[in-house]
N, CA, C, O and the ligand as a Tripos MOL2 file, in Angstrom:
@<TRIPOS>MOLECULE
protein
  313   311    79     0     0
PROTEIN
NO_CHARGES

@<TRIPOS>ATOM
      1 N          35.9100   44.4220  168.1490 N.3       1 MET1
      2 CA         36.0550   42.9810  168.3500 C.3       1 MET1
      3 C          36.0470   42.6770  169.8450 C.2       1 MET1
      4 O          36.4590   43.4970  170.6650 O.2       1 MET1
      5 N          35.5810   41.5070  170.1710 N.am      2 GLY2
      6 CA         35.5740   41.0910  171.5660 C.3       2 GLY2
      7 C          36.9500   40.6200  171.9880 C.2       2 GLY2
      8 O          37.9250   40.7210  171.2430 O.2       2 GLY2
      9 N          37.0000   40.1100  173.1870 N.am      3 GLY3
     10 CA         38.2770   39.6840  173.7040 C.3       3 GLY3
     11 C          38.6390   38.2600  173.3520 C.2       3 GLY3
     12 O          39.7120   37.7820  173.7210 O.2       3 GLY3
     13 N          37.7630   37.5810  172.6480 N.am      4 SER4
     14 CA         38.0040   36.1660  172.3770 C.3       4 SER4
     15 C          39.0600   35.9670  171.3040 C.2       4 SER4
     16 O          39.7610   34.9550  171.3130 O.2       4 SER4
     17 N          39.1890   36.9040  170.3880 N.am      5 GLY5
     18 CA         40.1500   36.7570  169.3180 C.3       5 GLY5
     19 C          39.7110   35.7860  168.2490 C.2       5 GLY5
     20 O          40.4980   35.4350  167.3690 O.2       5 GLY5
     21 N          38.4890   35.3520  168.3090 N.am      6 ARG6
     22 CA         38.0050   34.3910  167.3340 C.3       6 ARG6
     23 C          37.0840   35.0780  166.3380 C.2       6 ARG6
     24 O          36.2670   35.9220  166.7070 O.2       6 ARG6
     25 N          37.2230   34.7170  165.1090 N.am      7 ALA7
     26 CA         36.3580   35.2610  164.0840 C.3       7 ALA7
     27 C          34.9640   34.6660  164.2280 C.2       7 ALA7
     28 O          34.7940   33.5310  164.6710 O.2       7 ALA7
     29 N          33.9820   35.4560  163.8440 N.am      8 ALA8
     30 CA         32.5920   35.0250  163.9980 C.3       8 ALA8
     31 C          32.2900   33.8130  163.1270 C.2       8 ALA8
     32 O          31.3850   33.0360  163.4290 O.2       8 ALA8
     33 N          33.0480   33.6530  162.0470 N.am      9 THR9
     34 CA         32.7850   32.5370  161.1430 C.3       9 THR9
     35 C          33.4890   31.2630  161.5760 C.2       9 THR9
     36 O          33.4010   30.2380  160.9000 O.2       9 THR9
     37 N          34.1880   31.3270  162.7060 N.am     10 CYS10
     38 CA         34.9730   30.1730  163.1300 C.3      10 CYS10
     39 C          34.6130   29.8270  164.5690 C.2      10 CYS10
     40 O          35.4680   29.8490  165.4540 O.2      10 CYS10
     41 N          33.3710   29.5140  164.7900 N.am     11 VAL11
     42 CA         32.9060   29.2110  166.1350 C.3      11 VAL11
     43 C          33.1460   27.7330  166.4400 C.2      11 VAL11
     44 O          32.6870   26.8500  165.7160 O.2      11 VAL11
     45 N          33.8590   27.4920  167.5050 N.am     12 GLN12
     46 CA         34.1200   26.1190  167.9180 C.3      12 GLN12
     47 C          32.9890   25.6530  168.8310 C.2      12 GLN12
     48 O          32.4100   26.4580  169.5600 O.2      12 GLN12
     49 N          32.6770   24.3730  168.7960 N.am     13 PRO13
     50 CA         31.6420   23.8610  169.6990 C.3      13 PRO13
     51 C          32.1060   23.9360  171.1450 C.2      13 PRO13
     52 O          33.2990   23.8780  171.4440 O.2      13 PRO13
     53 N          31.1460   24.0650  172.0110 N.am     14 GLU14
     54 CA         31.4600   24.0900  173.4370 C.3      14 GLU14
     55 C          32.0280   22.7510  173.8680 C.2      14 GLU14
     56 O          31.6140   21.6940  173.3940 O.2      14 GLU14
     57 N          32.9890   22.8240  174.7800 N.am     15 ARG15
     58 CA         33.5300   21.5670  175.3030 C.3      15 ARG15
     59 C          32.5310   20.9760  176.2830 C.2      15 ARG15
     60 O          31.9310   21.6970  177.0810 O.2      15 ARG15
     61 N          32.3580   19.6920  176.2220 N.am     16 PRO16
     62 CA         31.4360   19.0540  177.1640 C.3      16 PRO16
     63 C          32.0100   19.0710  178.5660 C.2      16 PRO16
     64 O          33.2190   19.1870  178.7620 O.2      16 PRO16
     65 N          31.1280   18.9540  179.5270 N.am     17 GLY17
     66 CA         31.5740   18.9880  180.9070 C.3      17 GLY17
     67 C          32.3410   17.7390  181.2930 C.2      17 GLY17
     68 O          33.2470   17.8000  182.1240 O.2      17 GLY17
     69 N          31.9970   16.6250  180.7100 N.am     18 GLY18
     70 CA         32.6700   15.3770  181.0400 C.3      18 GLY18
     71 C          33.6050   14.9360  179.9390 C.2      18 GLY18
     72 O          33.6770   15.5650  178.8830 O.2      18 GLY18
     73 N          34.3060   13.8800  180.1800 N.am     19 LEU19
     74 CA         35.2350   13.3590  179.1880 C.3      19 LEU19
     75 C          34.4850   12.4890  178.1830 C.2      19 LEU19
     76 O          33.6480   11.6650  178.5510 O.2      19 LEU19
     77 N          34.7980   12.6890  176.9260 N.am     20 ILE20
     78 CA         34.2060   11.8850  175.8700 C.3      20 ILE20
     79 C          35.3360   11.1690  175.1420 C.2      20 ILE20
     80 O          36.2610   11.8080  174.6400 O.2      20 ILE20
     81 N          35.2620    9.8590  175.0890 N.am     21 LEU21
     82 CA         36.3310    9.0920  174.4710 C.3      21 LEU21
     83 C          36.2160    9.0770  172.9550 C.2      21 LEU21
     84 O          37.2230    8.9840  172.2530 O.2      21 LEU21
     85 N          35.0090    9.1680  172.4560 N.am     22 ALA22
     86 CA         34.8220    9.1320  171.0110 C.3      22 ALA22
     87 C          35.1910   10.4820  170.4080 C.2      22 ALA22
     88 O          34.8770   11.5300  170.9730 O.2      22 ALA22
     89 N          35.8580   10.4520  169.2610 N.am     23 PRO23
     90 CA         36.1950   11.7190  168.5920 C.3      23 PRO23
     91 C          34.9400   12.4700  168.1850 C.2      23 PRO23
     92 O          33.8660   11.8920  168.0160 O.2      23 PRO23
     93 N          35.1110   13.7730  168.0330 N.am     24 ARG24
     94 CA         33.9940   14.5890  167.5840 C.3      24 ARG24
     95 C          33.8780   14.4790  166.0750 C.2      24 ARG24
     96 O          34.8390   14.7870  165.3710 O.2      24 ARG24
     97 N          32.7640   14.0620  165.5640 N.am     25 PRO25
     98 CA         32.6040   13.9400  164.1070 C.3      25 PRO25
     99 C          32.7810   15.2810  163.4250 C.2      25 PRO25
    100 O          32.1300   16.2620  163.7870 O.2      25 PRO25
    101 N          33.6560   15.3240  162.4430 N.am     26 GLY26
    102 CA         33.8460   16.5400  161.6680 C.3      26 GLY26
    103 C          34.5060   17.6660  162.4180 C.2      26 GLY26
    104 O          34.5100   18.8040  161.9480 O.2      26 GLY26
    105 N          35.0700   17.3740  163.5820 N.am     27 ALA27
    106 CA         35.6510   18.4260  164.3850 C.3      27 ALA27
    107 C          36.9470   18.9250  163.7630 C.2      27 ALA27
    108 O          37.6610   18.1790  163.0930 O.2      27 ALA27
    109 N          37.2300   20.1790  163.9930 N.am     28 SER28
    110 CA         38.4590   20.7760  163.5020 C.3      28 SER28
    111 C          39.5420   20.6890  164.5710 C.2      28 SER28
    112 O          39.2490   20.6910  165.7660 O.2      28 SER28
    113 N          40.7800   20.6140  164.1350 N.am     29 ALA29
    114 CA         41.9130   20.6380  165.0510 C.3      29 ALA29
    115 C          42.4540   22.0560  165.2120 C.2      29 ALA29
    116 O          43.5960   22.2530  165.6280 O.2      29 ALA29
    117 N          41.6240   23.0330  164.8780 N.am     30 ASP30
    118 CA         42.0130   24.4350  164.9970 C.3      30 ASP30
    119 C          41.9810   24.8530  166.4610 C.2      30 ASP30
    120 O          40.9490   25.2890  166.9720 O.2      30 ASP30
    121 N          43.1080   24.7160  167.1210 N.am     31 VAL31
    122 CA         43.1940   25.0040  168.5500 C.3      31 VAL31
    123 C          43.1830   26.5010  168.8090 C.2      31 VAL31
    124 O          42.6120   26.9560  169.8010 O.2      31 VAL31
    125 N          43.8010   27.2610  167.9380 N.am     32 THR32
    126 CA         43.9470   28.6920  168.1770 C.3      32 THR32
    127 C          42.7220   29.4910  167.7610 C.2      32 THR32
    128 O          42.6090   30.6700  168.0960 O.2      32 THR32
    129 N          41.8040   28.8600  167.0350 N.am     33 GLY33
    130 CA         40.5900   29.5560  166.6530 C.3      33 GLY33
    131 C          40.7750   30.5380  165.5130 C.2      33 GLY33
    132 O          39.9810   31.4680  165.3680 O.2      33 GLY33
    133 N          41.8060   30.3520  164.7000 N.am     34 ASP34
    134 CA         42.0160   31.2550  163.5680 C.3      34 ASP34
    135 C          41.4850   30.6650  162.2670 C.2      34 ASP34
    136 O          41.8030   31.1490  161.1800 O.2      34 ASP34
    137 N          40.6840   29.6310  162.3850 N.am     35 CYS35
    138 CA         40.0200   28.9970  161.2430 C.3      35 CYS35
    139 C          40.9850   28.2310  160.3430 C.2      35 CYS35
    140 O          40.6440   27.9160  159.2030 O.2      35 CYS35
    141 N          42.1690   27.9310  160.8310 N.am     36 ALA36
    142 CA         43.1020   27.1290  160.0410 C.3      36 ALA36
    143 C          43.8780   26.2150  160.9840 C.2      36 ALA36
    144 O          44.2370   26.6170  162.0900 O.2      36 ALA36
    145 N          44.1290   25.0170  160.5560 N.am     37 THR37
    146 CA         44.9590   24.1060  161.3280 C.3      37 THR37
    147 C          46.3680   24.1730  160.7490 C.2      37 THR37
    148 O          46.6340   23.6730  159.6560 O.2      37 THR37
    149 N          47.2550   24.7980  161.5020 N.am     38 ASP38
    150 CA         48.5820   25.0590  160.9650 C.3      38 ASP38
    151 C          49.6350   24.9930  162.0780 C.2      38 ASP38
    152 O          49.3890   24.4290  163.1450 O.2      38 ASP38
    153 N          50.7900   25.5690  161.8180 N.am     39 ALA39
    154 CA         51.9150   25.4720  162.7500 C.3      39 ALA39
    155 C          51.5970   26.0900  164.1080 C.2      39 ALA39
    156 O          52.1150   25.6360  165.1280 O.2      39 ALA39
    157 N          50.7600   27.1100  164.1340 N.am     40 ALA40
    158 CA         50.4050   27.7380  165.4060 C.3      40 ALA40
    159 C          49.6520   26.7560  166.2900 C.2      40 ALA40
    160 O          49.8600   26.7180  167.5030 O.2      40 ALA40
    161 N          48.7850   25.9680  165.6880 N.am     41 ASP41
    162 CA         48.0400   24.9650  166.4440 C.3      41 ASP41
    163 C          48.9730   23.8530  166.9140 C.2      41 ASP41
    164 O          48.8450   23.3530  168.0320 O.2      41 ASP41
    165 N          49.9110   23.4730  166.0510 N.am     42 LEU42
    166 CA         50.8740   22.4360  166.4290 C.3      42 LEU42
    167 C          51.7320   22.9140  167.5960 C.2      42 LEU42
    168 O          52.0640   22.1350  168.4890 O.2      42 LEU42
    169 N          52.0870   24.1870  167.5870 N.am     43 ALA43
    170 CA         52.8980   24.7300  168.6700 C.3      43 ALA43
    171 C          52.1640   24.6350  170.0080 C.2      43 ALA43
    172 O          52.7610   24.2980  171.0300 O.2      43 ALA43
    173 N          50.8750   24.9320  169.9890 N.am     44 VAL44
    174 CA         50.0780   24.8250  171.2180 C.3      44 VAL44
    175 C          50.0110   23.3800  171.6790 C.2      44 VAL44
    176 O          50.1470   23.0930  172.8690 O.2      44 VAL44
    177 N          49.8020   22.4730  170.7360 N.am     45 LEU45
    178 CA         49.7020   21.0580  171.0740 C.3      45 LEU45
    179 C          51.0020   20.5640  171.7080 C.2      45 LEU45
    180 O          50.9840   19.8730  172.7270 O.2      45 LEU45
    181 N          52.1240   20.9240  171.0970 N.am     46 LEU46
    182 CA         53.4100   20.4610  171.6200 C.3      46 LEU46
    183 C          53.7220   21.0990  172.9740 C.2      46 LEU46
    184 O          54.3100   20.4640  173.8500 O.2      46 LEU46
    185 N          53.3260   22.3490  173.1310 N.am     47 GLN47
    186 CA         53.5600   23.0350  174.3990 C.3      47 GLN47
    187 C          52.7510   22.4000  175.5250 C.2      47 GLN47
    188 O          53.1950   22.3410  176.6710 O.2      47 GLN47
    189 N          51.5570   21.9270  175.1780 N.am     48 ASP48
    190 CA         50.6690   21.3440  176.1840 C.3      48 ASP48
    191 C          50.7800   19.8260  176.2470 C.2      48 ASP48
    192 O          49.9680   19.1770  176.9060 O.2      48 ASP48
    193 N          51.7630   19.2550  175.5800 N.am     49 TRP49
    194 CA         51.9070   17.7960  175.5060 C.3      49 TRP49
    195 C          51.9290   17.1840  176.9150 C.2      49 TRP49
    196 O          52.7160   17.5870  177.7720 O.2      49 TRP49
    197 N          51.0550   16.2110  177.1280 N.am     50 GLY50
    198 CA         51.0010   15.5370  178.4160 C.3      50 GLY50
    199 C          50.1580   16.2650  179.4490 C.2      50 GLY50
    200 O          49.9710   15.7690  180.5600 O.2      50 GLY50
    201 N          49.6510   17.4310  179.0940 N.am     51 MET51
    202 CA         48.8660   18.2170  180.0340 C.3      51 MET51
    203 C          47.3910   17.8450  179.9620 C.2      51 MET51
    204 O          46.9150   17.2950  178.9700 O.2      51 MET51
    205 N          46.6860   18.1600  181.0370 N.am     52 GLN52
    206 CA         45.2470   17.9650  181.0790 C.3      52 GLN52
    207 C          44.5720   19.3240  180.9370 C.2      52 GLN52
    208 O          45.1990   20.3700  181.1020 O.2      52 GLN52
    209 N          43.2800   19.2820  180.6270 N.am     53 ASP53
    210 CA         42.4890   20.5020  180.5070 C.3      53 ASP53
    211 C          43.1160   21.4810  179.5100 C.2      53 ASP53
    212 O          43.1870   22.6820  179.7690 O.2      53 ASP53
    213 N          43.5610   20.9640  178.3860 N.am     54 SER54
    214 CA         44.1250   21.8100  177.3410 C.3      54 SER54
    215 C          43.1900   21.8300  176.1440 C.2      54 SER54
    216 O          42.5460   20.8250  175.8430 O.2      54 SER54
    217 N          43.1090   22.9660  175.4580 N.am     55 PRO55
    218 CA         42.3150   22.9970  174.2270 C.3      55 PRO55
    219 C          42.9050   22.0920  173.1540 C.2      55 PRO55
    220 O          42.2270   21.7690  172.1790 O.2      55 PRO55
    221 N          44.1600   21.6800  173.3190 N.am     56 ALA56
    222 CA         44.7950   20.7780  172.3570 C.3      56 ALA56
    223 C          44.4180   19.3180  172.5920 C.2      56 ALA56
    224 O          44.8460   18.4400  171.8430 O.2      56 ALA56
    225 N          43.6210   19.0540  173.6250 N.am     57 ASP57
    226 CA         43.1130   17.6970  173.8360 C.3      57 ASP57
    227 C          41.9400   17.4840  172.8980 C.2      57 ASP57
    228 O          40.7780   17.6080  173.2860 O.2      57 ASP57
    229 N          42.2680   17.1630  171.6650 N.am     58 LEU58
    230 CA         41.2670   17.1460  170.6000 C.3      58 LEU58
    231 C          40.3110   15.9790  170.6990 C.2      58 LEU58
    232 O          39.1730   16.0780  170.2390 O.2      58 LEU58
    233 N          40.7410   14.8770  171.2860 N.am     59 ASP59
    234 CA         39.8540   13.7150  171.3730 C.3      59 ASP59
    235 C          39.1960   13.5900  172.7460 C.2      59 ASP59
    236 O          38.4900   12.6200  173.0260 O.2      59 ASP59
    237 N          39.4380   14.5790  173.5900 N.am     60 TYR60
    238 CA         38.7670   14.6410  174.8990 C.3      60 TYR60
    239 C          39.0420   13.4120  175.7650 C.2      60 TYR60
    240 O          38.1830   13.0040  176.5460 O.2      60 TYR60
    241 N          40.2160   12.8260  175.6360 N.am     61 ASP61
    242 CA         40.5240   11.6980  176.5170 C.3      61 ASP61
    243 C          41.1610   12.1900  177.8170 C.2      61 ASP61
    244 O          41.5110   11.3860  178.6810 O.2      61 ASP61
    245 N          41.3090   13.4850  177.9520 N.am     62 GLY62
    246 CA         41.7700   14.0550  179.2030 C.3      62 GLY62
    247 C          43.2290   14.4550  179.2090 C.2      62 GLY62
    248 O          43.6990   15.0620  180.1720 O.2      62 GLY62
    249 N          43.9530   14.1280  178.1530 N.am     63 VAL63
    250 CA         45.3750   14.4610  178.1210 C.3      63 VAL63
    251 C          45.7800   14.7230  176.6710 C.2      63 VAL63
    252 O          45.2100   14.1470  175.7440 O.2      63 VAL63
    253 N          46.7640   15.5920  176.4870 N.am     64 VAL64
    254 CA         47.2790   15.8690  175.1520 C.3      64 VAL64
    255 C          48.3470   14.8260  174.8240 C.2      64 VAL64
    256 O          49.3560   14.7200  175.5210 O.2      64 VAL64
    257 N          48.1180   14.0640  173.7650 N.am     65 GLY65
    258 CA         49.0360   12.9760  173.4410 C.3      65 GLY65
    259 C          49.0450   12.6430  171.9660 C.2      65 GLY65
    260 O          48.5960   13.4340  171.1360 O.2      65 GLY65
    261 N          49.5610   11.4610  171.6430 N.am     66 PRO66
    262 CA         49.7340   11.0650  170.2390 C.3      66 PRO66
    263 C          48.4430   11.0830  169.4400 C.2      66 PRO66
    264 O          48.4530   11.4480  168.2640 O.2      66 PRO66
    265 N          47.3250   10.6950  170.0570 N.am     67 ALA67
    266 CA         46.0630   10.6690  169.3250 C.3      67 ALA67
    267 C          45.6690   12.0780  168.8890 C.2      67 ALA67
    268 O          45.1070   12.2750  167.8110 O.2      67 ALA67
    269 N          45.9700   13.0470  169.7390 N.am     68 ASP68
    270 CA         45.6470   14.4360  169.4010 C.3      68 ASP68
    271 C          46.5340   14.9370  168.2640 C.2      68 ASP68
    272 O          46.0860   15.6730  167.3850 O.2      68 ASP68
    273 N          47.8040   14.5230  168.2970 N.am     69 LEU69
    274 CA         48.7220   14.8980  167.2160 C.3      69 LEU69
    275 C          48.2540   14.2980  165.8920 C.2      69 LEU69
    276 O          48.2590   14.9690  164.8600 O.2      69 LEU69
    277 N          47.8500   13.0320  165.9330 N.am     70 ALA70
    278 CA         47.3610   12.3720  164.7210 C.3      70 ALA70
    279 C          46.1330   13.0900  164.1880 C.2      70 ALA70
    280 O          45.9810   13.2870  162.9820 O.2      70 ALA70
    281 N          45.2630   13.4770  165.1070 N.am     71 TRP71
    282 CA         44.0460   14.2010  164.7310 C.3      71 TRP71
    283 C          44.4060   15.5240  164.0410 C.2      71 TRP71
    284 O          43.8240   15.8900  163.0210 O.2      71 TRP71
    285 N          45.3630   16.2140  164.6180 N.am     72 MET72
    286 CA         45.7450   17.5110  164.0710 C.3      72 MET72
    287 C          46.3530   17.3540  162.6800 C.2      72 MET72
    288 O          46.0400   18.1180  161.7670 O.2      72 MET72
    289 N          47.2190   16.3630  162.5280 N.am     73 LEU73
    290 CA         47.8660   16.1640  161.2340 C.3      73 LEU73
    291 C          46.8430   15.7810  160.1700 C.2      73 LEU73
    292 O          46.9760   16.1610  159.0070 O.2      73 LEU73
    293 N          45.8180   15.0250  160.5760 N.am     74 ALA74
    294 CA         44.7740   14.6310  159.6360 C.3      74 ALA74
    295 C          43.9590   15.8450  159.1780 C.2      74 ALA74
    296 O          43.4070   15.8550  158.0770 O.2      74 ALA74
    297 N          43.8940   16.8580  160.0300 N.am     75 ASP75
    298 CA         43.1030   18.0550  159.7370 C.3      75 ASP75
    299 C          43.9890   19.2000  159.2360 C.2      75 ASP75
    300 O          43.5140   20.3200  159.0470 O.2      75 ASP75
    301 N          45.2740   18.9130  159.0250 N.am     76 TRP76
    302 CA         46.2490   19.9540  158.6820 C.3      76 TRP76
    303 C          45.7970   20.7540  157.4670 C.2      76 TRP76
    304 O          45.4130   20.1920  156.4420 O.2      76 TRP76
    305 N          45.8510   22.0710  157.6030 N.am     77 GLY77
    306 CA         45.4600   22.9480  156.5110 C.3      77 GLY77
    307 C          43.9740   23.1980  156.4390 C.2      77 GLY77
    308 O          43.5050   24.0190  155.6510 O.2      77 GLY77
    309 N          43.2250   22.4740  157.2800 N.am     78 GLY78
    310 CA         41.7710   22.6320  157.2570 C.3      78 GLY78
    311 C          41.3140   23.7220  158.1830 C.2      78 GLY78
    312 O          40.1160   23.9850  158.2820 O.2      78 GLY78
    313 CA         43.7090   13.7150  173.9330 Ca       79 CA79
@<TRIPOS>BOND
     1     1     2 1
     2     2     3 1
     3     3     4 2
     4     3     5 am
     5     5     6 1
     6     6     7 1
     7     7     8 2
     8     7     9 am
     9     9    10 1
    10    10    11 1
    11    11    12 2
    12    11    13 am
    13    13    14 1
    14    14    15 1
    15    15    16 2
    16    15    17 am
    17    17    18 1
    18    18    19 1
    19    19    20 2
    20    19    21 am
    21    21    22 1
    22    22    23 1
    23    23    24 2
    24    23    25 am
    25    25    26 1
    26    26    27 1
    27    27    28 2
    28    27    29 am
    29    29    30 1
    30    30    31 1
    31    31    32 2
    32    31    33 am
    33    33    34 1
    34    34    35 1
    35    35    36 2
    36    35    37 am
    37    37    38 1
    38    38    39 1
    39    39    40 2
    40    39    41 am
    41    41    42 1
    42    42    43 1
    43    43    44 2
    44    43    45 am
    45    45    46 1
    46    46    47 1
    47    47    48 2
    48    47    49 am
    49    49    50 1
    50    50    51 1
    51    51    52 2
    52    51    53 am
    53    53    54 1
    54    54    55 1
    55    55    56 2
    56    55    57 am
    57    57    58 1
    58    58    59 1
    59    59    60 2
    60    59    61 am
    61    61    62 1
    62    62    63 1
    63    63    64 2
    64    63    65 am
    65    65    66 1
    66    66    67 1
    67    67    68 2
    68    67    69 am
    69    69    70 1
    70    70    71 1
    71    71    72 2
    72    71    73 am
    73    73    74 1
    74    74    75 1
    75    75    76 2
    76    75    77 am
    77    77    78 1
    78    78    79 1
    79    79    80 2
    80    79    81 am
    81    81    82 1
    82    82    83 1
    83    83    84 2
    84    83    85 am
    85    85    86 1
    86    86    87 1
    87    87    88 2
    88    87    89 am
    89    89    90 1
    90    90    91 1
    91    91    92 2
    92    91    93 am
    93    93    94 1
    94    94    95 1
    95    95    96 2
    96    95    97 am
    97    97    98 1
    98    98    99 1
    99    99   100 2
   100    99   101 am
   101   101   102 1
   102   102   103 1
   103   103   104 2
   104   103   105 am
   105   105   106 1
   106   106   107 1
   107   107   108 2
   108   107   109 am
   109   109   110 1
   110   110   111 1
   111   111   112 2
   112   111   113 am
   113   113   114 1
   114   114   115 1
   115   115   116 2
   116   115   117 am
   117   117   118 1
   118   118   119 1
   119   119   120 2
   120   119   121 am
   121   121   122 1
   122   122   123 1
   123   123   124 2
   124   123   125 am
   125   125   126 1
   126   126   127 1
   127   127   128 2
   128   127   129 am
   129   129   130 1
   130   130   131 1
   131   131   132 2
   132   131   133 am
   133   133   134 1
   134   134   135 1
   135   135   136 2
   136   135   137 am
   137   137   138 1
   138   138   139 1
   139   139   140 2
   140   139   141 am
   141   141   142 1
   142   142   143 1
   143   143   144 2
   144   143   145 am
   145   145   146 1
   146   146   147 1
   147   147   148 2
   148   147   149 am
   149   149   150 1
   150   150   151 1
   151   151   152 2
   152   151   153 am
   153   153   154 1
   154   154   155 1
   155   155   156 2
   156   155   157 am
   157   157   158 1
   158   158   159 1
   159   159   160 2
   160   159   161 am
   161   161   162 1
   162   162   163 1
   163   163   164 2
   164   163   165 am
   165   165   166 1
   166   166   167 1
   167   167   168 2
   168   167   169 am
   169   169   170 1
   170   170   171 1
   171   171   172 2
   172   171   173 am
   173   173   174 1
   174   174   175 1
   175   175   176 2
   176   175   177 am
   177   177   178 1
   178   178   179 1
   179   179   180 2
   180   179   181 am
   181   181   182 1
   182   182   183 1
   183   183   184 2
   184   183   185 am
   185   185   186 1
   186   186   187 1
   187   187   188 2
   188   187   189 am
   189   189   190 1
   190   190   191 1
   191   191   192 2
   192   191   193 am
   193   193   194 1
   194   194   195 1
   195   195   196 2
   196   195   197 am
   197   197   198 1
   198   198   199 1
   199   199   200 2
   200   199   201 am
   201   201   202 1
   202   202   203 1
   203   203   204 2
   204   203   205 am
   205   205   206 1
   206   206   207 1
   207   207   208 2
   208   207   209 am
   209   209   210 1
   210   210   211 1
   211   211   212 2
   212   211   213 am
   213   213   214 1
   214   214   215 1
   215   215   216 2
   216   215   217 am
   217   217   218 1
   218   218   219 1
   219   219   220 2
   220   219   221 am
   221   221   222 1
   222   222   223 1
   223   223   224 2
   224   223   225 am
   225   225   226 1
   226   226   227 1
   227   227   228 2
   228   227   229 am
   229   229   230 1
   230   230   231 1
   231   231   232 2
   232   231   233 am
   233   233   234 1
   234   234   235 1
   235   235   236 2
   236   235   237 am
   237   237   238 1
   238   238   239 1
   239   239   240 2
   240   239   241 am
   241   241   242 1
   242   242   243 1
   243   243   244 2
   244   243   245 am
   245   245   246 1
   246   246   247 1
   247   247   248 2
   248   247   249 am
   249   249   250 1
   250   250   251 1
   251   251   252 2
   252   251   253 am
   253   253   254 1
   254   254   255 1
   255   255   256 2
   256   255   257 am
   257   257   258 1
   258   258   259 1
   259   259   260 2
   260   259   261 am
   261   261   262 1
   262   262   263 1
   263   263   264 2
   264   263   265 am
   265   265   266 1
   266   266   267 1
   267   267   268 2
   268   267   269 am
   269   269   270 1
   270   270   271 1
   271   271   272 2
   272   271   273 am
   273   273   274 1
   274   274   275 1
   275   275   276 2
   276   275   277 am
   277   277   278 1
   278   278   279 1
   279   279   280 2
   280   279   281 am
   281   281   282 1
   282   282   283 1
   283   283   284 2
   284   283   285 am
   285   285   286 1
   286   286   287 1
   287   287   288 2
   288   287   289 am
   289   289   290 1
   290   290   291 1
   291   291   292 2
   292   291   293 am
   293   293   294 1
   294   294   295 1
   295   295   296 2
   296   295   297 am
   297   297   298 1
   298   298   299 1
   299   299   300 2
   300   299   301 am
   301   301   302 1
   302   302   303 1
   303   303   304 2
   304   303   305 am
   305   305   306 1
   306   306   307 1
   307   307   308 2
   308   307   309 am
   309   309   310 1
   310   310   311 1
   311   311   312 2
@<TRIPOS>SUBSTRUCTURE
     1 MET1         2 RESIDUE 1 A MET
     2 GLY2         6 RESIDUE 1 A GLY
     3 GLY3        10 RESIDUE 1 A GLY
     4 SER4        14 RESIDUE 1 A SER
     5 GLY5        18 RESIDUE 1 A GLY
     6 ARG6        22 RESIDUE 1 A ARG
     7 ALA7        26 RESIDUE 1 A ALA
     8 ALA8        30 RESIDUE 1 A ALA
     9 THR9        34 RESIDUE 1 A THR
    10 CYS10       38 RESIDUE 1 A CYS
    11 VAL11       42 RESIDUE 1 A VAL
    12 GLN12       46 RESIDUE 1 A GLN
    13 PRO13       50 RESIDUE 1 A PRO
    14 GLU14       54 RESIDUE 1 A GLU
    15 ARG15       58 RESIDUE 1 A ARG
    16 PRO16       62 RESIDUE 1 A PRO
    17 GLY17       66 RESIDUE 1 A GLY
    18 GLY18       70 RESIDUE 1 A GLY
    19 LEU19       74 RESIDUE 1 A LEU
    20 ILE20       78 RESIDUE 1 A ILE
    21 LEU21       82 RESIDUE 1 A LEU
    22 ALA22       86 RESIDUE 1 A ALA
    23 PRO23       90 RESIDUE 1 A PRO
    24 ARG24       94 RESIDUE 1 A ARG
    25 PRO25       98 RESIDUE 1 A PRO
    26 GLY26      102 RESIDUE 1 A GLY
    27 ALA27      106 RESIDUE 1 A ALA
    28 SER28      110 RESIDUE 1 A SER
    29 ALA29      114 RESIDUE 1 A ALA
    30 ASP30      118 RESIDUE 1 A ASP
    31 VAL31      122 RESIDUE 1 A VAL
    32 THR32      126 RESIDUE 1 A THR
    33 GLY33      130 RESIDUE 1 A GLY
    34 ASP34      134 RESIDUE 1 A ASP
    35 CYS35      138 RESIDUE 1 A CYS
    36 ALA36      142 RESIDUE 1 A ALA
    37 THR37      146 RESIDUE 1 A THR
    38 ASP38      150 RESIDUE 1 A ASP
    39 ALA39      154 RESIDUE 1 A ALA
    40 ALA40      158 RESIDUE 1 A ALA
    41 ASP41      162 RESIDUE 1 A ASP
    42 LEU42      166 RESIDUE 1 A LEU
    43 ALA43      170 RESIDUE 1 A ALA
    44 VAL44      174 RESIDUE 1 A VAL
    45 LEU45      178 RESIDUE 1 A LEU
    46 LEU46      182 RESIDUE 1 A LEU
    47 GLN47      186 RESIDUE 1 A GLN
    48 ASP48      190 RESIDUE 1 A ASP
    49 TRP49      194 RESIDUE 1 A TRP
    50 GLY50      198 RESIDUE 1 A GLY
    51 MET51      202 RESIDUE 1 A MET
    52 GLN52      206 RESIDUE 1 A GLN
    53 ASP53      210 RESIDUE 1 A ASP
    54 SER54      214 RESIDUE 1 A SER
    55 PRO55      218 RESIDUE 1 A PRO
    56 ALA56      222 RESIDUE 1 A ALA
    57 ASP57      226 RESIDUE 1 A ASP
    58 LEU58      230 RESIDUE 1 A LEU
    59 ASP59      234 RESIDUE 1 A ASP
    60 TYR60      238 RESIDUE 1 A TYR
    61 ASP61      242 RESIDUE 1 A ASP
    62 GLY62      246 RESIDUE 1 A GLY
    63 VAL63      250 RESIDUE 1 A VAL
    64 VAL64      254 RESIDUE 1 A VAL
    65 GLY65      258 RESIDUE 1 A GLY
    66 PRO66      262 RESIDUE 1 A PRO
    67 ALA67      266 RESIDUE 1 A ALA
    68 ASP68      270 RESIDUE 1 A ASP
    69 LEU69      274 RESIDUE 1 A LEU
    70 ALA70      278 RESIDUE 1 A ALA
    71 TRP71      282 RESIDUE 1 A TRP
    72 MET72      286 RESIDUE 1 A MET
    73 LEU73      290 RESIDUE 1 A LEU
    74 ALA74      294 RESIDUE 1 A ALA
    75 ASP75      298 RESIDUE 1 A ASP
    76 TRP76      302 RESIDUE 1 A TRP
    77 GLY77      306 RESIDUE 1 A GLY
    78 GLY78      310 RESIDUE 1 A GLY
    79 CA79       313 GROUP 0 **** ****
């Protein structure tokens, strides 16, 4: 296995270079890359709350906040 820790069947799209305000259609809230949106992803989101340049910035507005939490909860278990 490589150093990424991500399964080959769970490839996340590349993050764009700039900020995108619109949500990603059909995007997963799987922050940890384990192909499931669960407590581990929530832990990362809460740890990075208010931070910039975090993988938990699911809506790409530049900061981890309530919209990202809502996104994650909507994708919970997915
Ligand atoms: Ca965000």
